[in-house]
N, C-alpha and C positions, 0 to 999 in steps of 0.2 A: 504494500500500500504506500501511496505517496504520503508526505507529511500532512497535507490537508485532509486526506482520507483517514489518517490516524486520529486527528482531532475530531473529525465528524463521527467516527466510531465511538470515541470516548464520550462524546456528548449524547449519543444515542443510548449508551449503557446507563448514563446518569439519568436520563429521562425515564427509562424503564424502572430504575430503582426508585425514583421519586413517585412515579405513578403507582408503584406497588406498596407505598406507604413509608418508604425510607425518609428520614430527616437528614438532609445533606447540608453540612456547614462548610462553606468554602474558606480557603486560606490562600495567601499569596507569598508567604515568606517561608523558606525551607526549614528554619529552626522553629517549628511549630509543635506544640504538645499534642500529637495525634492520639496518644494514649488517653489523655484527659477527655477528649471529645468522645472517644469510644466508650469510656467509662460512664459517660452521661447518656449513652444510648444513641449517639449521633454518629453520622458517617462523615469523617473529614475528607475533603476532596480538594486537591490542588487546582486552583482556578488558572487555567492555561490560556495563553494568548492564542487567538484564532487567526491563522494567516489569511482567511477569507474575509476578515473584517478590517476595513481601513480605519485607523484611529488617529491619523495625523492632523485632521482638520476639525476635531471636536471643539466646538466653540466654547464649551464650559470650562475648558482647561487652559491654564496659562503656561508660561514657559517652564514652570517648575516640574511639569509632568514629563516623565521619560516615555519612550515608545511603548514599553510594556504596560504602564498604567493607563496610557491613552487607549491602547487596544482593549484592555479589560473594561474601561469605562464605556467605550463605544459599543462593546458587546451588550452591556446593560441598556444603553440608550436606544439600541435598535431592537429591544425586546428579547435579547438572549439571556442566558443564565437563569431561565425560569425554574429550573430544578432546585436552585439554592433556597434554603430556608433561613439563611443568614450568611454573613461573611466576616472573617476576622482579618483585621489589618494590624501590622506591627507599629509600634511607636518607638521613637528614639533610635531608628535604624537608618532611615534616609528621609529627606524632606518630601520627596515625590510620593512615596507610599503614605506618609502621614497626611499630607495635604489633600491627596486624592480621596482619602477616607473622609475628610471633612466635607469636600465637595459632594461626594457620593451621598452622605447622610442628608445634606441639604436638598440635593436634586431628587433623591428617592427616599422621602421620609418614611415610606411604608416598609422599607427594608430594615431588617435587624442587623445593625452594625456593631461589631465588638472591636475592642482595641486591647492589645497586650503590649505593655511597656517593657522594653529590654534595657538592662543596664549597659552603660557605655563601656565599662571595663569588664573584662573576663579573663580567667576565672577569678577566684578569691571568695572567701567566706562572706564578706559584706555583699558582694554581688549575688551570691547564691541565696542569701536570706532575702534580699530585696526582690529578686525574681520569684522566689517561692511565694511571697505575699501577693505579687501580681498574678501568679497562677491561681492562688486561692480566690482572689477577687474575680478572676475570669470564671472560675467554677461556680461561684455564687451567682454571677450574671447569667450563666447558662441555665441554672435552676430557675431563676426568675423569668427567663424568656420562654423556656420550654417545659417547665414543671417536672424536670427529670433530675432527681438527686444523684449524686455520684455513688456508684455501686462499687464496693471494694472487690467483689468477685469479678465484675466486668473490668475493673482496672487491672487485676492480675492477669486476666485473659488478654487484655489489650497489650500489656507489657510483653507477655509471652509471644503474641503475634508479631509485634514490632521487632523483638529480638530475633525471632526466627527469620523474618524478612531480611534484616540487616546482616545476620550471620551468613545467610546464603548469598546475598548480593556481594558482600565483602569477599567471599570466597571466589566468586566469578571475577570481580575486579582484579584480585591478586593473581589468579591463574592466568588471566588475559595478559597481564604484564609480563609474565614468564613466557607465554606463547600466545600472541593475539589471534593466531589461526584456530585456536580451540573453539571459539565462538565469536560471531561477528559483533562488532561494536553496536550496530543497530539493534540486534536482538537483546543485548544487555540493557540498552537505553529503553527499549520498548517495554521490557518486563518491569524495570524500575518505575517508569512513568505509569504503567498500568496499575501497579500497586498504589501509587500515590493518588491516582484518580479515584479508585475504590479499593481501600485496603480489605483484603479477605484472604482466607486460608487457601483457596484454590490457586491464587496467583503465587502465594508463598510456596506451595507444593511444586508448581511449575519451575520456579527459580531454583528450588532445592534440587530437583532432578537434574537440571542443567549444571548446577554446582557439583553434584556428585559425579556426573559424567566427566566434567573437566578435571576434577580431583583424581579420579581413577586413571585418566590418561596420563596425567603428570606423574602419578605414582608408578605407573608402568615404566616410565623413563627415568625414575629416580630423582625427579625434580619437585615432588610435592612438598618436601621440607622447606625448599626455597620459598614457595608460594605461602606456606604457613608463617614463616618468619616475616615475609613481606607484609602479610595481612596484619600481623601484630604491630609492625613498625608503622604502617599507615594509620592504624587506629590510635597509636600513642604519639605519633608525630616525630618519632626517632627511629631511624633505620638500623641502628646498631651496626653489625658487620655485613648486612645484606648488600650484595652487589650482583647485578645480573649482566651476564654477557650473552650475546646472541651471534649465531653463525649465519643468520638470514641476511640476504643482500637487500631486502626491502627496508626502506627507512622506517624509523619508529618516531611517532609524533605524540606529544603531550598537548592536550587542549586545556586552557585555563580561562576563566572569566567569571562573570557575575550571574545575573538572573537570566540565564540562557537555557532553553530547553534542550537537553541532550539529543532528543530525536530530531530537532531542527539541524543540529550539527551533523548527526549521522546522515541525514538526507542530503546535505551538501557534499559530503565526502563520497557518498554512494553515487551521486549524480555526476560528479566530476569525471570527465571522460578519461578512461585508462587507469583510474585509481582503484586500489583495493581499500575498502574501509578498514580493513584489519591493520592498516598502518597506524591507526589511532590506538596506542598502547594503553593510554590512561587519560581520564578527564578529571579536572578539579573544579567542575562546574557546580554551582549552588544546588541544582536539582539532580545532581548525580552523586559525585564523590562526597560532598558535604552533608548530604542527607544520609547516605548509606553508612558513612563512618561516624555517625553519632553514637557515642558509647551507650551501653545498656543502662537502664534505670534500676538501681538497687532499692527495692521497696521496704527495706528494713527501716523502721522509724517513720518520720513524717513523709507521706507520699509526695507532697508538694516540693519539699526539699530535694527528694530523690529525682523528680522530673526536672527541677531547676538545675541540679548538678549535671545531669545527663546532657541537657541542651546547651548549657554554657561550656561544656567540655568538647563540643563539636567543633570541627574546623571553622574558624571565624570568617567574617565578611570584611570587606574593605573599610566599613564604617566602625568596626570594633578595634580596640587597642590590640597590639601585638603584631603590627605590620612587619617590623624587622624580622621577627621570628618566622613569619610565614615566608618571607623572601629567602631566608636561609634554608628553610625546608624545601622550597622550590629548587634552589640550586643543588641541594642534596639529591633530590629526585632526578634532576636532569643529568647529573654526573654519575649516579650509581645505577640507573636503570637503562643505560645505553640509549638514551633519547637523542635523536638526531635533529629534531626541530620542535619549536614551540609555537603554537597557534594561540594568540591572545584575542579572545572574543570581547567585543565592546558593545554592550547594549546601547543603542542610539539614545542620546540625550541623558544618559545615566552618568551623573557626576562622579560617583565612586569608581565606576569602571574607567572613566576618562582620566581620573587622577592616578589610578593605580597602574594603568597600562605602561607608561614609560618606565616605571620601576621594575615591572616584570620583564620588559625587554632588556633593560640594563642588567638585571640579574642573570638572564640567559647568556648575554654577551660575556659576562665575567667568567663563565665556565665554558665558553667557546661554543655555545649552541645558537645557531641562527634562529630568528623568530620572524613572525609576520603578524600584523594587527588586522583584525577582521571586524570592521564596523558592521553591525547586524541589527535589523529590526524584526519584530515578530511576524510581520507580513512577508518577510524574505523578498521585499520589493526589488532588491537588486540581485536576485538569485544568480543570474548568469555571470555577473561580474564577480560575485563571491566564489562561484565554482571555478572560474578562470584564475582567480587569485590563489586559491588553494592548490590547483593543479600546477601553476607556475612555481609556487613555493616548493612543492614536493619534488618537482623536477630538478630544482637547484640542490636538493638533498640526495640526488642520485636515484630518484624514483622513475617510473615509466614516463616516457615522453609521448 
C-alpha cells in the first residue's frame, strides 16, 4: 500500500472501532501515558497527519503552527477525526502544539481537550514528582469527562501490553541493525504505527512473531548476543563495548528527526528508484525509536510515579534538556554501528527541528559521516524532489546508481 492508503486504512479501522462503541482518545506527542488511558477504559490513538489533507492555508492558524499541527487542525476543520472522543495535547514541549491546542479549544468548543504539562528538565526526582502530579491530574480529568475511574487491574494489563509491544519492537530494531535484510524497514514502521493507532494484543503477537523469527536467524549465525547487547545499550543510552561490523557492500543509513512518521520515511526510500529500503539500518524518529525505547513502568508503589519515571527516562526531544548528551550518543551510534550516512529529517516550520539540524550535521561530520537534510511536510508535497535527494545522497555513499 502507498503511504496515503496506509493512512486511509488506519482511519477506517478507527471508524469501525468507534462505531462498535470504543472510546478513542487521540494524542499527538510520542511520550504519552498510553497505559493510563487504557486503565481508564479508553483507547489511545496517535493522531497522524493525512497526506491527502492540505493544511498550509488554514486561516485560523498563524505562523506559530508547524506543518504537522496545521495538517491535524485542517483535518478537524474539514470534518475529519470524527472517531475521536477527545484529544490530548502536551504542554511545555513546543509552542506550536501548545498554541494549536488553545486555538482548537476555541474553534471547536464541543471537543474534549486535555493538556498534560511536561517538565523542562529530565530526568531527576523533582521532575518525576512534578510529572507524577500532572499525570494524577490528567487521570482525574478523564474520570470527570468520561465517568470511568482508573482500574488497577486494567492498569496492570495495560503495562503488560505496552511492555510486550516494546520488548518485541526493540528486538526487531536491534536485529535490523545487525542485519537490515532480516526484515524491511517499512514492515517494522508499519507494525509500530499500527500498534500506536490501536494498541491491542493481536498486533503485539504479530510483532512478536517477527521478532522471534529475526532472533532465530541471528542465533543460527551466532550473532544474537550482539543484537541483545545492542538492545540493552539502546535502551540505556550507553553502548558499552558493542561494535558492529558488516561485510555488505550496500550503504547503511541512520535516519534522525522530530515529529516525522516512520512510514512516510519508509515510503520515500521505497519509492526512490534503484534503492533498497533495507539501507535504513536504524531510525531515531519520535514515533519510532523514541516510542519503542521507552523503559518499562515498574508499578511497585505509586503508579503515577512509576509512569512518570518511565516516560521521563525515554529518549528526549529537542525541547528537553540534555542536548549535548544526545549528540554524543548520536556520534557513538554513527561510529560503532558502521553507519555510512545520516539523513536529518526536518518537519516544515518546526523550530526545534530547524534549531537542532545543524548540530546533528556537525556531529556526523566530526566522526566522518556524510549527512543530508531532508525538509519534509506531512503532505509529502515535494515527494519527487525528496526521493531524488535521497537517491543522490545514497549514490554518493556508494549505493546503486
